[in-house]
N, CA, C, O and CB atoms as a CASP TS submission, in Angstrom:
PFRMAT TS
TARGET T0000
AUTHOR 0000-0000-0000
METHOD Language model
MODEL 1
PARENT N/A
ATOM      1  N   MET     1      78.640  91.930  93.720  1.00  0.00           N
ATOM      2  CA  MET     1      77.676  92.894  93.265  1.00  0.00           C
ATOM      3  C   MET     1      78.248  94.316  93.333  1.00  0.00           C
ATOM      4  O   MET     1      77.955  95.149  92.475  1.00  0.00           O
ATOM      5  CB  MET     1      76.405  92.786  94.091  1.00  0.00           C
ATOM      6  N   ALA     2      79.065  94.585  94.357  1.00  0.00           N
ATOM      7  CA  ALA     2      79.640  95.920  94.511  1.00  0.00           C
ATOM      8  C   ALA     2      80.553  96.255  93.342  1.00  0.00           C
ATOM      9  O   ALA     2      80.647  97.413  92.934  1.00  0.00           O
ATOM     10  CB  ALA     2      80.413  96.023  95.829  1.00  0.00           C
ATOM     11  N   LEU     3      81.222  95.249  92.804  1.00  0.00           N
ATOM     12  CA  LEU     3      82.109  95.481  91.666  1.00  0.00           C
ATOM     13  C   LEU     3      81.310  95.939  90.446  1.00  0.00           C
ATOM     14  O   LEU     3      81.737  96.842  89.728  1.00  0.00           O
ATOM     15  CB  LEU     3      82.906  94.207  91.335  1.00  0.00           C
ATOM     16  N   ILE     4      80.173  95.329  90.215  1.00  0.00           N
ATOM     17  CA  ILE     4      79.318  95.730  89.091  1.00  0.00           C
ATOM     18  C   ILE     4      78.806  97.153  89.292  1.00  0.00           C
ATOM     19  O   ILE     4      78.748  97.937  88.345  1.00  0.00           O
ATOM     20  CB  ILE     4      78.130  94.753  88.933  1.00  0.00           C
ATOM     21  N   GLU     5      78.433  97.484  90.533  1.00  0.00           N
ATOM     22  CA  GLU     5      77.971  98.839  90.822  1.00  0.00           C
ATOM     23  C   GLU     5      79.065  99.861  90.545  1.00  0.00           C
ATOM     24  O   GLU     5      78.779 100.959  90.069  1.00  0.00           O
ATOM     25  CB  GLU     5      77.508  98.946  92.274  1.00  0.00           C
ATOM     26  N   GLN     6      80.317  99.512  90.838  1.00  0.00           N
ATOM     27  CA  GLN     6      81.423 100.418  90.546  1.00  0.00           C
ATOM     28  C   GLN     6      81.615 100.582  89.045  1.00  0.00           C
ATOM     29  O   GLN     6      81.896 101.685  88.575  1.00  0.00           O
ATOM     30  CB  GLN     6      82.711  99.909  91.188  1.00  0.00           C
ATOM     31  N   GLU     7      81.470  99.518  88.303  1.00  0.00           N
ATOM     32  CA  GLU     7      81.678  99.562  86.860  1.00  0.00           C
ATOM     33  C   GLU     7      80.638 100.415  86.149  1.00  0.00           C
ATOM     34  O   GLU     7      80.959 101.091  85.171  1.00  0.00           O
ATOM     35  CB  GLU     7      81.659  98.163  86.295  1.00  0.00           C
ATOM     36  N   VAL     8      79.409 100.395  86.619  1.00  0.00           N
ATOM     37  CA  VAL     8      78.335 101.135  85.948  1.00  0.00           C
ATOM     38  C   VAL     8      78.007 102.456  86.644  1.00  0.00           C
ATOM     39  O   VAL     8      77.053 103.135  86.265  1.00  0.00           O
ATOM     40  CB  VAL     8      77.087 100.278  85.876  1.00  0.00           C
ATOM     41  N   SER     9      78.781 102.816  87.643  1.00  0.00           N
ATOM     42  CA  SER     9      78.534 104.039  88.400  1.00  0.00           C
ATOM     43  C   SER     9      78.787 105.276  87.546  1.00  0.00           C
ATOM     44  O   SER     9      79.651 105.266  86.670  1.00  0.00           O
ATOM     45  CB  SER     9      79.411 104.077  89.649  1.00  0.00           C
ATOM     46  N   GLN    10      78.040 106.326  87.803  1.00  0.00           N
ATOM     47  CA  GLN    10      78.234 107.605  87.124  1.00  0.00           C
ATOM     48  C   GLN    10      79.215 108.499  87.879  1.00  0.00           C
ATOM     49  O   GLN    10      79.564 109.579  87.402  1.00  0.00           O
ATOM     50  CB  GLN    10      76.897 108.321  86.961  1.00  0.00           C
ATOM     51  N   GLN    11      79.663 108.052  89.057  1.00  0.00           N
ATOM     52  CA  GLN    11      80.614 108.830  89.846  1.00  0.00           C
ATOM     53  C   GLN    11      81.987 108.787  89.187  1.00  0.00           C
ATOM     54  O   GLN    11      82.399 107.759  88.650  1.00  0.00           O
ATOM     55  CB  GLN    11      80.692 108.298  91.296  1.00  0.00           C
ATOM     56  N   ARG    12      82.691 109.921  89.236  1.00  0.00           N
ATOM     57  CA  ARG    12      84.022 109.975  88.636  1.00  0.00           C
ATOM     58  C   ARG    12      85.032 109.233  89.502  1.00  0.00           C
ATOM     59  O   ARG    12      85.880 108.509  88.979  1.00  0.00           O
ATOM     60  CB  ARG    12      84.465 111.431  88.435  1.00  0.00           C
ATOM     61  N   TRP    13      84.951 109.403  90.810  1.00  0.00           N
ATOM     62  CA  TRP    13      85.885 108.754  91.735  1.00  0.00           C
ATOM     63  C   TRP    13      85.088 107.904  92.717  1.00  0.00           C
ATOM     64  O   TRP    13      84.057 108.332  93.237  1.00  0.00           O
ATOM     65  CB  TRP    13      86.761 109.810  92.493  1.00  0.00           C
ATOM     66  N   ILE    14      85.576 106.710  92.957  1.00  0.00           N
ATOM     67  CA  ILE    14      84.943 105.807  93.914  1.00  0.00           C
ATOM     68  C   ILE    14      85.980 105.482  94.980  1.00  0.00           C
ATOM     69  O   ILE    14      87.093 105.057  94.668  1.00  0.00           O
ATOM     70  CB  ILE    14      84.402 104.498  93.217  1.00  0.00           C
ATOM     71  N   GLU    15      85.613 105.682  96.223  1.00  0.00           N
ATOM     72  CA  GLU    15      86.526 105.426  97.330  1.00  0.00           C
ATOM     73  C   GLU    15      86.836 103.933  97.437  1.00  0.00           C
ATOM     74  O   GLU    15      85.974 103.090  97.187  1.00  0.00           O
ATOM     75  CB  GLU    15      85.931 105.945  98.650  1.00  0.00           C
ATOM     76  N   ILE    16      88.072 103.620  97.810  1.00  0.00           N
ATOM     77  CA  ILE    16      88.464 102.236  98.054  1.00  0.00           C
ATOM     78  C   ILE    16      87.898 101.838  99.416  1.00  0.00           C
ATOM     79  O   ILE    16      88.133 102.538 100.401  1.00  0.00           O
ATOM     80  CB  ILE    16      90.036 102.056  98.003  1.00  0.00           C
ATOM     81  N   PRO    17      87.163 100.740  99.492  1.00  0.00           N
ATOM     82  CA  PRO    17      86.567 100.339 100.774  1.00  0.00           C
ATOM     83  C   PRO    17      87.650 100.099 101.841  1.00  0.00           C
ATOM     84  O   PRO    17      88.774  99.708 101.525  1.00  0.00           O
ATOM     85  CB  PRO    17      85.714  99.063 100.588  1.00  0.00           C
ATOM     86  N   ASP    18      87.288 100.339 103.102  1.00  0.00           N
ATOM     87  CA  ASP    18      88.245 100.174 104.200  1.00  0.00           C
ATOM     88  C   ASP    18      88.788  98.752 104.280  1.00  0.00           C
ATOM     89  O   ASP    18      89.962  98.559 104.597  1.00  0.00           O
ATOM     90  CB  ASP    18      87.593 100.547 105.520  1.00  0.00           C
ATOM     91  N   ALA    19      87.961  97.764 104.000  1.00  0.00           N
ATOM     92  CA  ALA    19      88.432  96.374 104.059  1.00  0.00           C
ATOM     93  C   ALA    19      89.544  96.132 103.041  1.00  0.00           C
ATOM     94  O   ALA    19      90.517  95.436 103.330  1.00  0.00           O
ATOM     95  CB  ALA    19      87.264  95.398 103.808  1.00  0.00           C
ATOM     96  N   VAL    20      89.395  96.706 101.857  1.00  0.00           N
ATOM     97  CA  VAL    20      90.419  96.553 100.816  1.00  0.00           C
ATOM     98  C   VAL    20      91.672  97.324 101.205  1.00  0.00           C
ATOM     99  O   VAL    20      92.786  96.833 101.023  1.00  0.00           O
ATOM    100  CB  VAL    20      89.890  97.043  99.443  1.00  0.00           C
ATOM    101  N   ARG    21      91.497  98.526 101.738  1.00  0.00           N
ATOM    102  CA  ARG    21      92.652  99.325 102.175  1.00  0.00           C
ATOM    103  C   ARG    21      93.462  98.601 103.242  1.00  0.00           C
ATOM    104  O   ARG    21      94.692  98.630 103.220  1.00  0.00           O
ATOM    105  CB  ARG    21      92.189 100.683 102.710  1.00  0.00           C
ATOM    106  N   SER    22      92.773  97.954 104.173  1.00  0.00           N
ATOM    107  CA  SER    22      93.496  97.260 105.239  1.00  0.00           C
ATOM    108  C   SER    22      94.296  96.085 104.686  1.00  0.00           C
ATOM    109  O   SER    22      95.389  95.798 105.175  1.00  0.00           O
ATOM    110  CB  SER    22      92.519  96.772 106.316  1.00  0.00           C
ATOM    111  N   ILE    23      93.766  95.405 103.678  1.00  0.00           N
ATOM    112  CA  ILE    23      94.513  94.305 103.053  1.00  0.00           C
ATOM    113  C   ILE    23      95.727  94.852 102.328  1.00  0.00           C
ATOM    114  O   ILE    23      96.809  94.271 102.416  1.00  0.00           O
ATOM    115  CB  ILE    23      93.618  93.512 102.074  1.00  0.00           C
ATOM    116  N   TYR    24      95.571  95.953 101.616  1.00  0.00           N
ATOM    117  CA  TYR    24      96.725  96.582 100.957  1.00  0.00           C
ATOM    118  C   TYR    24      97.807  96.954 101.958  1.00  0.00           C
ATOM    119  O   TYR    24      98.995  96.792 101.681  1.00  0.00           O
ATOM    120  CB  TYR    24      96.286  97.828 100.188  1.00  0.00           C
ATOM    121  N   CYS    25      97.403  97.449 103.117  1.00  0.00           N
ATOM    122  CA  CYS    25      98.378  97.852 104.132  1.00  0.00           C
ATOM    123  C   CYS    25      99.167  96.667 104.675  1.00  0.00           C
ATOM    124  O   CYS    25     100.298  96.839 105.130  1.00  0.00           O
ATOM    125  CB  CYS    25      97.678  98.564 105.272  1.00  0.00           C
ATOM    126  N   GLN    26      98.599  95.485 104.637  1.00  0.00           N
ATOM    127  CA  GLN    26      99.269  94.307 105.184  1.00  0.00           C
ATOM    128  C   GLN    26     100.443  93.862 104.325  1.00  0.00           C
ATOM    129  O   GLN    26     101.459  93.423 104.864  1.00  0.00           O
ATOM    130  CB  GLN    26      98.284  93.169 105.327  1.00  0.00           C
ATOM    131  N   TRP    27     100.334  93.962 103.012  1.00  0.00           N
ATOM    132  CA  TRP    27     101.381  93.382 102.175  1.00  0.00           C
ATOM    133  C   TRP    27     101.964  94.329 101.156  1.00  0.00           C
ATOM    134  O   TRP    27     102.978  93.999 100.540  1.00  0.00           O
ATOM    135  CB  TRP    27     100.853  92.204 101.475  1.00  0.00           C
ATOM    136  N   ARG    28     101.386  95.468 100.952  1.00  0.00           N
ATOM    137  CA  ARG    28     101.854  96.383  99.918  1.00  0.00           C
ATOM    138  C   ARG    28     103.102  97.130 100.397  1.00  0.00           C
ATOM    139  O   ARG    28     103.047  97.796 101.430  1.00  0.00           O
ATOM    140  CB  ARG    28     100.739  97.382  99.535  1.00  0.00           C
ATOM    141  N   PRO    29     104.226  97.039  99.676  1.00  0.00           N
ATOM    142  CA  PRO    29     105.464  97.663 100.131  1.00  0.00           C
ATOM    143  C   PRO    29     105.454  99.191 100.055  1.00  0.00           C
ATOM    144  O   PRO    29     106.194  99.844 100.791  1.00  0.00           O
ATOM    145  CB  PRO    29     106.605  97.141  99.324  1.00  0.00           C
ATOM    146  N   THR    30     104.646  99.760  99.197  1.00  0.00           N
ATOM    147  CA  THR    30     104.569 101.208  99.074  1.00  0.00           C
ATOM    148  C   THR    30     103.110 101.646  99.162  1.00  0.00           C
ATOM    149  O   THR    30     102.215 100.870  98.827  1.00  0.00           O
ATOM    150  CB  THR    30     105.208 101.686  97.746  1.00  0.00           C
ATOM    151  N   PRO    31     102.860 102.858  99.601  1.00  0.00           N
ATOM    152  CA  PRO    31     101.475 103.333  99.653  1.00  0.00           C
ATOM    153  C   PRO    31     100.917 103.566  98.248  1.00  0.00           C
ATOM    154  O   PRO    31     101.664 103.667  97.275  1.00  0.00           O
ATOM    155  CB  PRO    31     101.385 104.627 100.476  1.00  0.00           C
ATOM    156  N   LEU    32      99.619 103.648  98.166  1.00  0.00           N
ATOM    157  CA  LEU    32      98.966 103.908  96.890  1.00  0.00           C
ATOM    158  C   LEU    32      99.126 105.372  96.521  1.00  0.00           C
ATOM    159  O   LEU    32      98.867 106.252  97.342  1.00  0.00           O
ATOM    160  CB  LEU    32      97.476 103.522  96.946  1.00  0.00           C
ATOM    161  N   TYR    33      99.545 105.637  95.311  1.00  0.00           N
ATOM    162  CA  TYR    33      99.661 106.998  94.795  1.00  0.00           C
ATOM    163  C   TYR    33      98.981 107.068  93.437  1.00  0.00           C
ATOM    164  O   TYR    33      98.975 106.099  92.678  1.00  0.00           O
ATOM    165  CB  TYR    33     101.152 107.437  94.692  1.00  0.00           C
ATOM    166  N   ARG    34      98.429 108.191  93.153  1.00  0.00           N
ATOM    167  CA  ARG    34      97.824 108.404  91.841  1.00  0.00           C
ATOM    168  C   ARG    34      98.945 108.578  90.818  1.00  0.00           C
ATOM    169  O   ARG    34      99.894 109.323  91.063  1.00  0.00           O
ATOM    170  CB  ARG    34      96.869 109.649  91.850  1.00  0.00           C
ATOM    171  N   ALA    35      98.847 107.911  89.696  1.00  0.00           N
ATOM    172  CA  ALA    35      99.876 107.926  88.656  1.00  0.00           C
ATOM    173  C   ALA    35      99.654 109.135  87.741  1.00  0.00           C
ATOM    174  O   ALA    35      99.196 108.987  86.608  1.00  0.00           O
ATOM    175  CB  ALA    35      99.857 106.599  87.832  1.00  0.00           C
ATOM    176  N   ARG    36      99.976 110.307  88.232  1.00  0.00           N
ATOM    177  CA  ARG    36      99.728 111.544  87.488  1.00  0.00           C
ATOM    178  C   ARG    36     100.550 111.615  86.201  1.00  0.00           C
ATOM    179  O   ARG    36     100.039 112.040  85.165  1.00  0.00           O
ATOM    180  CB  ARG    36     100.039 112.750  88.364  1.00  0.00           C
ATOM    181  N   ARG    37     101.807 111.206  86.257  1.00  0.00           N
ATOM    182  CA  ARG    37     102.632 111.252  85.042  1.00  0.00           C
ATOM    183  C   ARG    37     102.104 110.292  83.982  1.00  0.00           C
ATOM    184  O   ARG    37     102.137 110.600  82.790  1.00  0.00           O
ATOM    185  CB  ARG    37     104.093 110.914  85.372  1.00  0.00           C
ATOM    186  N   LEU    38     101.622 109.135  84.409  1.00  0.00           N
ATOM    187  CA  LEU    38     101.021 108.193  83.457  1.00  0.00           C
ATOM    188  C   LEU    38      99.772 108.801  82.838  1.00  0.00           C
ATOM    189  O   LEU    38      99.563 108.694  81.629  1.00  0.00           O
ATOM    190  CB  LEU    38     100.678 106.853  84.149  1.00  0.00           C
ATOM    191  N   GLU    39      98.941 109.436  83.654  1.00  0.00           N
ATOM    192  CA  GLU    39      97.741 110.087  83.131  1.00  0.00           C
ATOM    193  C   GLU    39      98.107 111.162  82.113  1.00  0.00           C
ATOM    194  O   GLU    39      97.466 111.273  81.067  1.00  0.00           O
ATOM    195  CB  GLU    39      96.921 110.698  84.275  1.00  0.00           C
ATOM    196  N   GLN    40      99.132 111.951  82.414  1.00  0.00           N
ATOM    197  CA  GLN    40      99.560 112.994  81.489  1.00  0.00           C
ATOM    198  C   GLN    40     100.078 112.388  80.186  1.00  0.00           C
ATOM    199  O   GLN    40      99.784 112.897  79.104  1.00  0.00           O
ATOM    200  CB  GLN    40     100.642 113.868  82.134  1.00  0.00           C
ATOM    201  N   ALA    41     100.848 111.303  80.284  1.00  0.00           N
ATOM    202  CA  ALA    41     101.396 110.668  79.089  1.00  0.00           C
ATOM    203  C   ALA    41     100.281 110.097  78.217  1.00  0.00           C
ATOM    204  O   ALA    41     100.318 110.225  76.993  1.00  0.00           O
ATOM    205  CB  ALA    41     102.386 109.560  79.477  1.00  0.00           C
ATOM    206  N   VAL    42      99.307 109.479  78.837  1.00  0.00           N
ATOM    207  CA  VAL    42      98.189 108.904  78.081  1.00  0.00           C
ATOM    208  C   VAL    42      97.375 110.016  77.439  1.00  0.00           C
ATOM    209  O   VAL    42      96.980 109.902  76.279  1.00  0.00           O
ATOM    210  CB  VAL    42      97.289 108.036  78.996  1.00  0.00           C
ATOM    211  N   LEU    43      97.122 111.082  78.173  1.00  0.00           N
ATOM    212  CA  LEU    43      96.372 112.215  77.631  1.00  0.00           C
ATOM    213  C   LEU    43      97.122 112.830  76.457  1.00  0.00           C
ATOM    214  O   LEU    43      96.522 113.145  75.429  1.00  0.00           O
ATOM    215  CB  LEU    43      96.122 113.275  78.723  1.00  0.00           C
ATOM    216  N   TYR    44      98.437 113.002  76.607  1.00  0.00           N
ATOM    217  CA  TYR    44      99.264 113.561  75.534  1.00  0.00           C
ATOM    218  C   TYR    44      99.214 112.667  74.294  1.00  0.00           C
ATOM    219  O   TYR    44      99.087 113.159  73.173  1.00  0.00           O
ATOM    220  CB  TYR    44     100.724 113.734  76.009  1.00  0.00           C
ATOM    221  N   ALA    45      99.315 111.357  74.500  1.00  0.00           N
ATOM    222  CA  ALA    45      99.273 110.419  73.374  1.00  0.00           C
ATOM    223  C   ALA    45      97.909 110.470  72.686  1.00  0.00           C
ATOM    224  O   ALA    45      97.832 110.429  71.458  1.00  0.00           O
ATOM    225  CB  ALA    45      99.577 108.982  73.854  1.00  0.00           C
ATOM    226  N   CYS    46      96.845 110.557  73.461  1.00  0.00           N
ATOM    227  CA  CYS    46      95.498 110.618  72.876  1.00  0.00           C
ATOM    228  C   CYS    46      95.296 111.917  72.107  1.00  0.00           C
ATOM    229  O   CYS    46      94.681 111.921  71.041  1.00  0.00           O
ATOM    230  CB  CYS    46      94.426 110.485  73.971  1.00  0.00           C
ATOM    231  N   GLN    47      95.809 113.013  72.641  1.00  0.00           N
ATOM    232  CA  GLN    47      95.670 114.290  71.947  1.00  0.00           C
ATOM    233  C   GLN    47      96.423 114.250  70.611  1.00  0.00           C
ATOM    234  O   GLN    47      95.942 114.786  69.613  1.00  0.00           O
ATOM    235  CB  GLN    47      96.194 115.450  72.833  1.00  0.00           C
ATOM    236  N   ASN    48      97.585 113.626  70.592  1.00  0.00           N
ATOM    237  CA  ASN    48      98.339 113.510  69.347  1.00  0.00           C
ATOM    238  C   ASN    48      97.616 112.662  68.325  1.00  0.00           C
ATOM    239  O   ASN    48      97.654 112.966  67.132  1.00  0.00           O
ATOM    240  CB  ASN    48      99.703 112.929  69.614  1.00  0.00           C
ATOM    241  N   LEU    49      96.958 111.604  68.770  1.00  0.00           N
ATOM    242  CA  LEU    49      96.227 110.737  67.861  1.00  0.00           C
ATOM    243  C   LEU    49      95.017 111.461  67.277  1.00  0.00           C
ATOM    244  O   LEU    49      94.662 111.256  66.116  1.00  0.00           O
ATOM    245  CB  LEU    49      95.788 109.459  68.580  1.00  0.00           C
ATOM    246  N   LEU    50      94.392 112.301  68.083  1.00  0.00           N
ATOM    247  CA  LEU    50      93.203 113.003  67.603  1.00  0.00           C
ATOM    248  C   LEU    50      93.556 114.107  66.589  1.00  0.00           C
ATOM    249  O   LEU    50      92.715 114.503  65.781  1.00  0.00           O
ATOM    250  CB  LEU    50      92.445 113.606  68.787  1.00  0.00           C
ATOM    251  N   GLN    51      94.790 114.592  66.637  1.00  0.00           N
ATOM    252  CA  GLN    51      95.205 115.651  65.716  1.00  0.00           C
ATOM    253  C   GLN    51      95.511 115.099  64.321  1.00  0.00           C
ATOM    254  O   GLN    51      95.527 115.846  63.343  1.00  0.00           O
ATOM    255  CB  GLN    51      96.432 116.379  66.270  1.00  0.00           C
ATOM    256  N   ILE    52      95.748 113.820  64.238  1.00  0.00           N
ATOM    257  CA  ILE    52      96.119 113.228  62.944  1.00  0.00           C
ATOM    258  C   ILE    52      94.925 113.135  62.025  1.00  0.00           C
ATOM    259  O   ILE    52      95.052 112.663  60.895  1.00  0.00           O
ATOM    260  CB  ILE    52      96.726 111.843  63.138  1.00  0.00           C
TER
END
């Protein structure tokens, strides 16, 4: 049910629950980072498409 609430939420950012974070810490080789360069690339590509 929580997954559905996240999908239909009006909030821009939703915190990762502590239980999920602890599981990530157990097996994830690198910490979670926001993919800023990917966001910029996608935004740039979308802006180019809108100009056409």
